[in-house]
C-alpha positions as CSV (number, residue, x, y, z in Angstrom):
1,X,-62.8,98.8,219.1
2,X,-62.6,95.0,218.5
3,X,-61.4,93.7,215.2
4,X,-63.3,91.0,213.4
5,X,-61.4,87.8,212.6
6,X,-61.2,88.9,208.9
7,X,-59.7,92.3,209.8
8,X,-57.1,90.7,212.2
9,X,-56.1,88.2,209.5
10,X,-55.8,90.9,207.0
11,X,-53.7,93.0,209.3
12,X,-51.4,90.1,210.2
13,X,-50.9,88.9,206.7
14,X,-50.5,92.1,204.8
15,X,-48.8,94.4,207.4
16,X,-46.4,92.0,209.0
17,X,-45.3,89.6,206.2
18,X,-43.2,90.1,203.1
19,X,-45.0,89.4,199.8
20,X,-43.1,86.4,198.6
21,X,-45.4,85.1,195.8
22,X,-48.8,85.1,197.6
23,X,-47.5,84.4,201.1
24,X,-49.8,87.0,202.7
25,X,-52.9,85.4,201.2
26,X,-51.8,82.0,202.4
27,X,-51.0,83.4,205.9
28,X,-54.4,85.0,206.1
29,X,-56.1,81.7,205.2
30,X,-54.2,79.8,207.9
31,X,-54.6,82.6,210.5
32,X,-58.4,82.3,210.1
33,X,-58.3,78.5,210.3
34,X,-56.2,78.7,213.5
35,X,-58.4,81.3,215.1
36,X,-61.5,79.2,214.3
37,X,-59.8,76.2,215.8
38,X,-58.9,78.2,218.9
39,X,-62.4,79.5,219.3
40,X,-63.7,75.9,219.6
41,X,-61.2,75.0,222.3
42,X,-62.5,76.8,225.3
43,X,-66.2,77.1,226.0
44,X,-65.6,79.6,228.8
45,X,-67.1,83.1,228.2
46,X,-65.7,86.1,230.1
47,X,-68.3,88.0,232.2
48,X,-66.6,91.1,230.7
49,X,-67.5,89.9,227.2
50,X,-71.1,89.1,228.0
51,X,-73.4,87.6,230.6
52,X,-75.8,84.7,230.3
53,X,-79.5,85.3,229.9
54,X,-81.3,85.9,233.2
55,X,-82.5,82.8,235.1
56,X,-80.5,80.4,232.9
57,X,-78.5,77.9,234.9
58,X,-74.8,77.9,233.9
59,X,-71.5,76.6,235.1
60,X,-69.3,79.5,236.6
61,X,-65.7,79.9,237.5
62,X,-64.6,82.3,240.2
63,X,-63.2,82.8,243.6
64,X,-64.9,79.7,245.0
65,X,-63.8,77.5,242.0
66,X,-66.6,76.1,239.9
67,X,-70.3,76.6,240.8
68,X,-73.6,76.0,239.2
69,X,-75.3,79.5,239.2
70,X,-77.9,81.6,237.5
71,X,-78.0,85.3,236.9
72,X,-81.2,86.7,238.5
73,X,-83.4,89.2,236.8
74,X,-81.8,91.8,239.1
75,X,-78.4,91.0,237.6
76,X,-77.1,89.1,240.7
77,X,-75.5,85.7,240.7
78,X,-77.5,83.1,242.6
79,X,-76.3,79.7,243.7
80,X,-77.6,77.0,246.1
81,X,-74.2,76.8,247.7
82,X,-73.6,78.3,251.1
83,X,-71.1,80.9,250.0
84,X,-70.6,84.6,250.6
85,X,-72.4,85.9,247.5
86,X,-70.6,89.3,247.6
87,X,-67.3,87.5,247.1
88,X,-68.2,85.0,244.4
89,X,-65.8,86.7,242.1
90,X,-67.2,85.1,239.0
91,X,-65.0,85.7,236.0
92,X,-66.2,83.2,233.4
93,X,-69.2,81.1,232.7
94,X,-70.3,78.5,230.2
95,X,-73.6,77.0,229.2
96,X,-74.3,73.5,230.5
97,X,-74.6,71.3,227.4
98,X,-77.6,69.0,227.0
99,X,-77.1,65.3,227.0
100,X,-77.8,65.3,223.2
101,X,-75.1,67.9,222.7
102,X,-72.6,65.8,224.6
103,X,-73.5,62.7,222.6
104,X,-73.1,64.6,219.3
105,X,-69.7,66.1,220.4
106,X,-68.5,62.6,221.2
107,X,-70.0,60.7,218.3
108,X,-66.6,59.7,216.9
109,X,-65.4,58.4,220.2
110,X,-68.6,56.3,220.6
111,X,-68.2,54.9,217.1
112,X,-64.6,53.9,217.8
113,X,-65.7,52.1,221.0
114,X,-68.5,50.4,219.1
115,X,-66.1,49.2,216.4
116,X,-63.7,47.8,219.1
117,X,-66.5,46.0,220.8
118,X,-65.5,47.5,224.2
């Protein structure tokens, strides 16, 4: 059974650290902060963890490298590329962000460019 982030932090902080004046509580706090940060670093989702909704176009990673695919209502990966579909070997996928999401994620970079006048 998978642990929640809170359970993992509790386990690491209180089972693996000496109690030197509140150190476990501090360790738990920073364990959670680190895990939250890590979760934002990779948008790839393992196909073992979950699959995309049917007929939603996503970016995939597998035996042929990176492909734009969708999962059919029959549970089969479909792509417009001329590849052997039985050997796609897709291991991970990620949603394709909208243009607005890309702009929002890079708002600080755009502001810096604007300030520089580049």
